[in-house]
C-alpha positions as CSV (number, residue, x, y, z in Angstrom):
1,M,0.0,0.0,0.0
2,A,1.4,3.4,-1.0
3,D,1.6,6.2,1.6
4,S,-1.3,8.6,1.5
5,V,-2.4,11.8,3.0
6,Y,-6.0,12.7,3.8
7,R,-7.6,15.9,4.9
8,V,-10.4,15.9,7.4
9,T,-12.8,18.8,7.5
10,E,-15.9,19.4,9.7
11,V,-19.3,20.1,8.3
12,V,-22.7,20.4,9.8
13,G,-25.8,18.9,8.2
14,V,-29.3,20.1,9.1
15,S,-32.7,18.4,8.5
16,S,-36.2,18.8,9.9
17,D,-36.7,15.0,9.5
18,S,-33.8,13.0,11.0
19,W,-30.1,12.8,11.8
20,E,-29.9,10.3,8.9
21,Q,-31.2,12.9,6.4
22,A,-29.0,15.6,7.9
23,T,-26.0,13.2,7.3
24,K,-27.0,12.5,3.7
25,S,-27.5,16.2,3.0
26,A,-24.1,17.1,4.4
27,V,-22.3,14.4,2.4
28,A,-24.1,15.2,-0.8
29,A,-23.2,18.9,-0.4
30,V,-19.5,18.2,0.2
31,G,-19.5,15.7,-2.6
32,E,-20.5,18.5,-5.1
33,S,-17.2,20.3,-4.5
34,V,-14.8,17.7,-3.2
35,R,-13.7,14.5,-5.0
36,D,-12.6,11.2,-3.6
37,L,-14.5,11.4,-0.3
38,R,-13.5,8.5,1.9
39,V,-15.0,8.5,5.4
40,A,-17.5,10.6,7.3
41,E,-17.3,10.3,11.1
42,V,-20.1,11.5,13.4
43,I,-18.6,13.9,15.9
44,R,-21.8,15.2,17.5
45,Q,-25.5,15.0,17.1
46,D,-28.0,17.6,18.5
47,V,-31.5,18.9,18.0
48,T,-33.1,22.3,17.9
49,I,-36.2,22.8,20.0
50,E,-39.0,25.2,19.4
51,D,-42.1,25.5,21.7
52,G,-41.0,22.4,23.6
53,K,-40.8,20.2,20.4
54,I,-37.9,19.1,18.2
55,S,-37.8,21.3,15.2
56,G,-34.5,20.2,13.6
57,F,-31.8,17.6,13.6
58,R,-28.1,18.7,13.3
59,I,-25.1,16.4,12.8
60,R,-21.5,17.4,12.8
61,L,-19.3,15.2,10.6
62,G,-15.6,14.9,10.1
63,V,-15.4,14.2,6.4
64,S,-12.1,12.9,4.9
65,F,-10.8,13.0,1.4
66,K,-7.6,12.1,-0.2
67,Y,-5.1,14.7,-1.4
68,E,-4.2,14.3,-5.1
69,K,-0.7,14.7,-6.4
70,G,-0.3,18.1,-8.1
């Protein structure tokens, strides 16, 4: 296996439906501008609350992608 270097960047996905949908949205958005995504690690999950009810799901992901030789 050749030596590799990966960058990890944090992103936050938001959904009114679920943490799963928030995750899918975040990965899809990152995938539009970054190639060769490798791993997304859940760092933190939380919810927003309005009038005593959950109004949104937020997920913070560490998303890694491989550096390309320039």
